[in-house]
C-alpha positions as a Markdown table, in Angstrom:
| # | Residue | x | y | z |
|---|---|---|---|---|
| 1 | Met | 70.5 | 18.1 | 37.3 |
| 2 | Arg | 67.6 | 16.5 | 39.2 |
| 3 | Ala | 65.6 | 14.0 | 37.2 |
| 4 | Pro | 61.8 | 14.8 | 37.2 |
| 5 | Pro | 59.1 | 12.0 | 38.4 |
| 6 | His | 59.0 | 9.6 | 35.7 |
| 7 | Glu | 58.5 | 6.1 | 34.5 |
| 8 | Ile | 59.9 | 4.3 | 31.8 |
| 9 | Ile | 58.5 | 1.6 | 29.9 |
| 10 | Ser | 59.2 | -0.6 | 27.3 |
| 11 | Asp | 57.7 | -3.8 | 25.3 |
| 12 | Gly | 60.9 | -4.9 | 24.0 |
| 13 | Lys | 60.8 | -2.9 | 20.6 |
| 14 | Thr | 59.8 | 0.7 | 21.8 |
| 15 | Val | 60.9 | 2.7 | 24.9 |
| 16 | Trp | 58.9 | 5.7 | 26.4 |
| 17 | Val | 60.0 | 8.0 | 28.8 |
| 18 | Asn | 56.8 | 9.9 | 30.4 |
| 19 | Gly | 56.9 | 12.2 | 33.1 |
| 20 | Ala | 54.2 | 14.1 | 35.1 |
| 21 | Glu | 53.0 | 15.9 | 32.0 |
| 22 | Gly | 53.1 | 13.1 | 29.6 |
| 23 | Leu | 55.9 | 12.0 | 26.9 |
| 24 | Leu | 59.4 | 13.3 | 27.5 |
| 25 | Gly | 61.5 | 10.4 | 25.3 |
| 26 | Arg | 60.9 | 7.9 | 22.7 |
| 27 | Phe | 63.2 | 5.5 | 21.4 |
| 28 | Gly | 61.8 | 2.8 | 18.5 |
| 29 | Arg | 61.4 | 2.4 | 15.0 |
| 30 | Gly | 60.5 | 5.9 | 13.8 |
| 31 | Gly | 63.8 | 7.0 | 15.6 |
| 32 | Ile | 64.5 | 9.0 | 18.6 |
| 33 | Asp | 62.3 | 11.4 | 19.9 |
| 34 | Val | 63.5 | 13.7 | 23.0 |
| 35 | His | 60.5 | 16.3 | 23.8 |
| 36 | Arg | 60.3 | 19.5 | 25.9 |
| 37 | Pro | 58.2 | 19.3 | 29.1 |
| 38 | Ala | 54.2 | 20.0 | 27.9 |
| 39 | Val | 54.5 | 23.2 | 29.5 |
| 40 | Glu | 57.5 | 24.5 | 27.9 |
| 41 | Gln | 56.2 | 23.3 | 24.6 |
| 42 | Ala | 53.1 | 25.8 | 25.3 |
| 43 | Glu | 55.5 | 28.1 | 26.1 |
| 44 | Thr | 57.6 | 27.9 | 23.1 |
| 45 | Gly | 55.4 | 26.1 | 20.5 |
| 46 | Arg | 58.4 | 24.0 | 20.2 |
| 47 | Glu | 58.2 | 20.0 | 20.9 |
| 48 | Cys | 61.5 | 18.3 | 20.1 |
| 49 | Leu | 64.5 | 19.1 | 21.7 |
| 50 | His | 66.4 | 15.8 | 19.9 |
| 51 | Cys | 64.6 | 14.0 | 17.0 |
| 52 | Thr | 65.8 | 11.9 | 14.2 |
| 53 | His | 62.6 | 10.3 | 12.7 |
| 54 | Thr | 64.4 | 7.8 | 10.8 |
| 55 | Ala | 64.8 | 4.1 | 11.7 |
| 56 | Pro | 67.4 | 3.7 | 14.4 |
| 57 | Thr | 71.1 | 2.3 | 14.7 |
| 58 | Ala | 72.9 | 0.5 | 17.6 |
| 59 | Ala | 74.3 | 4.2 | 17.9 |
| 60 | Asp | 71.4 | 5.9 | 18.2 |
| 61 | Trp | 70.2 | 4.0 | 21.4 |
| 62 | Asp | 73.7 | 5.6 | 23.2 |
| 63 | Val | 72.5 | 9.1 | 21.7 |
| 64 | Phe | 68.8 | 8.7 | 23.5 |
| 65 | Val | 70.6 | 7.6 | 26.7 |
| 66 | Leu | 72.9 | 10.4 | 26.6 |
| 67 | Lys | 70.3 | 13.3 | 25.1 |
| 68 | Met | 67.7 | 12.2 | 28.2 |
| 69 | Lys | 70.0 | 12.3 | 30.8 |
| 70 | Glu | 71.4 | 16.0 | 29.2 |
| 71 | His | 67.9 | 17.2 | 28.6 |
| 72 | His | 66.0 | 15.6 | 31.7 |
| 73 | Gly | 68.6 | 14.1 | 34.4 |
| 74 | Ile | 66.7 | 10.9 | 33.4 |
| 75 | Glu | 68.9 | 7.6 | 33.4 |
| 76 | Val | 67.9 | 5.4 | 31.1 |
| 77 | Gly | 69.4 | 2.0 | 31.8 |
| 78 | Asn | 70.6 | -0.6 | 29.5 |
| 79 | Ala | 68.0 | -3.0 | 30.6 |
| 80 | Tyr | 65.6 | -1.4 | 28.8 |
| 81 | Arg | 67.8 | -1.1 | 25.4 |
| 82 | Pro | 65.4 | -2.9 | 22.5 |
| 83 | Lys | 65.8 | -6.4 | 22.0 |
| 84 | Lys | 67.0 | -6.4 | 18.0 |
| 85 | Leu | 69.7 | -3.6 | 19.3 |
| 86 | Lys | 71.0 | -6.0 | 22.1 |
| 87 | Lys | 71.9 | -8.6 | 19.0 |
| 88 | Leu | 74.1 | -5.3 | 17.1 |
| 89 | Lys | 76.1 | -4.5 | 20.4 |
């Protein structure tokens, strides 16, 4: 799968992955959010592909990275890993 145009932004606590249509993924204190693209959300009425909505663990980071690659073809590098999780490695 080829990754769509996107940007990855991090403030050291939360990671956002945005596509041309908006948010595709987020990892932060609220958990994992891996979303369908906006067009697909409108067609299906469903937003989440993989969402947890619980405080994340270090293992959840690996799940987020895997799910972003699986669902969107986007590689989220370890450089974006939240600072508090880098200590738990």
